[in-house]
ZAVEXMI-851451 format. One record per residue (C-alpha): x, y, z; residue in three letters. Coordinates in Angstrom, 2 decimals. Each point is the difference from the previous one (the first is absolute). Example, Ala and Ser with C-alpha at 12.3 -4.5 7.8 and 13.67 -1.06 7.14 Angstrom:
<atoms>
+---------+---------+---------+------+
!      xx !      yy !      zz ! rest !
+---------+---------+---------+------+
!   12.30 !   -4.50 !    7.80 !  ALA !
!    1.37 !    3.44 !   -0.66 !  SER !
+---------+---------+---------+------+
</atoms>
This chain:
<atoms>
+---------+---------+---------+------+
!      xx !      yy !      zz ! rest !
+---------+---------+---------+------+
!   27.00 !   85.71 !   90.20 !  MET !
!    2.71 !   -2.12 !    1.62 !  ALA !
!   -1.23 !    1.05 !    3.46 !  GLY !
!   -3.53 !   -1.08 !   -0.88 !  THR !
!    1.27 !   -3.42 !   -1.10 !  ASP !
!    1.83 !   -0.36 !    3.29 !  LEU !
!   -3.12 !    0.84 !    2.00 !  LEU !
!   -2.08 !   -2.39 !   -2.10 !  ASN !
!    2.53 !   -2.72 !    0.78 !  GLY !
!   -0.56 !    0.58 !    3.73 !  LEU !
!   -3.74 !   -0.45 !   -0.28 !  CYS !
!   -1.66 !   -3.36 !    0.37 !  CYS !
!   -2.60 !   -0.78 !   -2.64 !  GLU !
!   -0.65 !    3.70 !   -0.65 !  GLY !
!   -0.48 !    0.70 !    3.71 !  GLU !
!    2.82 !    1.97 !    1.61 !  CYS !
!    0.87 !   -1.31 !    3.49 !  PRO !
!    0.84 !    3.50 !    1.24 !  TRP !
!   -3.45 !    1.31 !   -0.74 !  HIS !
!   -1.45 !    2.49 !    2.50 !  ASP !
!   -2.14 !   -2.75 !    1.53 !  ALA !
!    3.13 !   -2.00 !    0.85 !  ALA !
!    1.70 !    3.00 !    1.56 !  LEU !
!   -3.02 !    0.66 !    2.19 !  VAL !
!   -0.03 !   -3.62 !    1.17 !  ARG !
!    3.67 !   -0.10 !    1.03 !  VAL !
!   -0.38 !    1.88 !    3.32 !  PRO !
!   -3.13 !   -2.00 !    0.78 !  LEU !
!    1.82 !   -3.28 !   -0.57 !  PHE !
!    2.97 !    1.24 !    2.03 !  LEU !
!   -2.30 !    0.78 !    2.94 !  LEU !
!   -1.68 !   -3.38 !   -0.44 !  ALA !
!    3.41 !   -1.72 !    0.22 !  LEU !
!    0.74 !    1.89 !    3.19 !  LEU !
!   -3.40 !   -0.82 !    1.48 !  ALA !
!   -0.14 !   -3.68 !   -0.91 !  VAL !
!    3.62 !   -0.94 !    0.60 !  ARG !
!    1.12 !    2.64 !    2.49 !  GLY !
!   -2.85 !    0.31 !    2.48 !  VAL !
!    0.58 !   -3.45 !    1.57 !  PRO !
!    3.35 !    1.31 !    1.30 !  ALA !
!   -1.91 !    2.26 !    2.38 !  TYR !
!   -0.84 !   -3.06 !    2.09 !  LEU !
!    3.54 !    0.33 !    1.36 !  ALA !
!   -0.18 !    3.70 !    0.90 !  VAL !
!    0.18 !   -0.71 !    3.74 !  ARG !
!    3.09 !   -2.12 !   -0.41 !  THR !
!    1.93 !    1.99 !   -2.59 !  LEU !
!   -1.14 !    3.57 !    0.57 !  GLY !
!   -1.62 !    2.35 !   -2.49 !  ALA !
!    2.99 !    0.84 !   -2.23 !  ARG !
!    1.25 !   -3.58 !   -0.34 !  ALA !
!   -3.54 !   -1.22 !   -0.66 !  THR !
!   -0.51 !    2.60 !   -2.73 !  ALA !
!    3.32 !   -1.01 !   -1.57 !  ALA !
!   -1.01 !   -3.66 !    0.18 !  THR !
!   -3.33 !    0.78 !   -1.67 !  ALA !
!    1.76 !    1.82 !   -2.83 !  LEU !
!    2.45 !   -2.84 !   -0.54 !  LEU !
!   -2.79 !   -2.60 !    0.03 !  GLN !
!   -1.95 !    2.03 !   -2.57 !  ALA !
!    2.93 !   -0.07 !   -2.43 !  THR !
!   -0.96 !   -2.27 !   -2.88 !  SER !
!    0.84 !   -0.45 !   -3.65 !  LEU !
!    0.62 !   -3.60 !   -1.19 !  PRO !
!   -3.43 !   -1.28 !    1.03 !  PHE !
!   -1.71 !    3.02 !   -1.57 !  ILE !
!    1.84 !   -0.43 !   -3.30 !  VAL !
!   -0.89 !   -3.69 !   -0.11 !  THR !
!   -3.64 !    0.55 !    0.95 !  ALA !
!   -0.48 !    2.78 !   -2.55 !  THR !
!    1.58 !   -2.08 !   -2.77 !  GLN !
!   -2.39 !   -2.86 !    0.78 !  ILE !
!   -2.94 !    2.41 !    0.23 !  GLY !
!    0.75 !    1.61 !   -3.37 !  VAL !
!    0.71 !   -3.37 !   -1.67 !  ALA !
!   -3.32 !   -1.44 !    1.19 !  THR !
!   -1.92 !    3.17 !   -0.86 !  GLY !
!   -1.03 !    0.63 !    3.60 !  LEU !
!    2.02 !    3.23 !    0.24 !  MET !
!    0.47 !    2.86 !   -2.42 !  THR !
!    3.53 !    1.08 !   -0.93 !  PRO !
!   -0.72 !    3.44 !    1.53 !  VAL !
!   -0.83 !   -1.52 !    3.38 !  THR !
!    3.01 !   -2.32 !   -0.23 !  ALA !
!    2.29 !    2.94 !   -0.77 !  ALA !
!   -1.37 !    1.97 !    2.94 !  ALA !
!    0.49 !   -2.96 !    2.36 !  LEU !
!    3.56 !   -0.59 !   -1.17 !  VAL !
!    0.77 !    3.70 !    0.33 !  CYS !
!   -1.37 !    0.00 !    3.57 !  ALA !
!    2.12 !   -3.07 !    0.78 !  GLY !
!    3.07 !    1.67 !   -1.45 !  LEU !
!   -0.62 !    3.14 !    2.06 !  LEU !
!   -0.43 !   -2.15 !    3.11 !  SER !
!    3.43 !   -1.55 !   -0.62 !  VAL !
!    1.61 !    3.40 !   -0.59 !  LEU !
!   -1.70 !    2.15 !    2.64 !  VAL !
!   -1.13 !   -2.15 !    2.94 !  PHE !
!    3.47 !   -1.29 !    1.03 !  PRO !
!    1.47 !    3.51 !   -0.13 !  VAL !
!   -2.76 !    1.35 !    2.24 !  VAL !
!    0.32 !   -3.00 !    2.34 !  ALA !
!    3.73 !    0.53 !    0.39 !  LEU !
!   -0.57 !    3.71 !    0.65 !  ALA !
!   -2.45 !   -0.93 !    2.76 !  LEU !
!    2.54 !   -2.32 !    1.58 !  LEU !
!    2.93 !    2.41 !   -0.23 !  ARG !
!    1.13 !    1.22 !    3.42 !  GLN !
!    1.79 !    3.26 !    0.74 !  PRO !
!    3.78 !   -0.24 !   -0.44 !  ALA !
!    0.69 !    0.19 !    3.74 !  GLY !
!   -2.55 !   -2.66 !    1.00 !  ASP !
!    0.13 !   -3.21 !   -2.04 !  ARG !
!   -1.38 !   -2.29 !    2.72 !  SER !
!   -3.38 !    1.68 !    0.38 !  GLY !
!    0.61 !    0.34 !    3.75 !  ARG !
!    1.77 !    2.48 !    2.18 !  GLU !
!    3.72 !   -0.46 !   -0.24 !  ALA !
!    1.29 !   -1.65 !    3.15 !  GLN !
!    3.47 !    0.70 !    1.25 !  GLN !
!    1.99 !   -3.06 !    1.03 !  PRO !
!    0.99 !    0.06 !    3.65 !  PRO !
!    3.38 !    1.61 !    0.46 !  SER !
!    2.77 !   -1.91 !    1.72 !  ARG !
!    1.89 !    1.98 !    2.56 !  ARG !
+---------+---------+---------+------+
</atoms>
């Protein structure tokens, strides 16, 4: 019974934010964040290269404060359901947790080559 009370406390107005519909929406919202906020980074692919551009796109797609604010306003005005708001916030949270880690992995160079170029030997003095 105590577990049921706890779960009821997590639900908003009888509607649980972690309903199956919200869980299905999370990956869709995560992809939407990447598409809307990350795709513009690909304008710099010629300048930065593919890996750096992908990392830039992932870092640009990272978002949470705006999403939390927008969902709170949407729920307060009745323009957004709590389930949709929960899914958006969850996608934003995942973007903050996952995208930077993947971006840094893309930027990581092998241990012997930190410059991204062939190592050049300084001229020897004889």
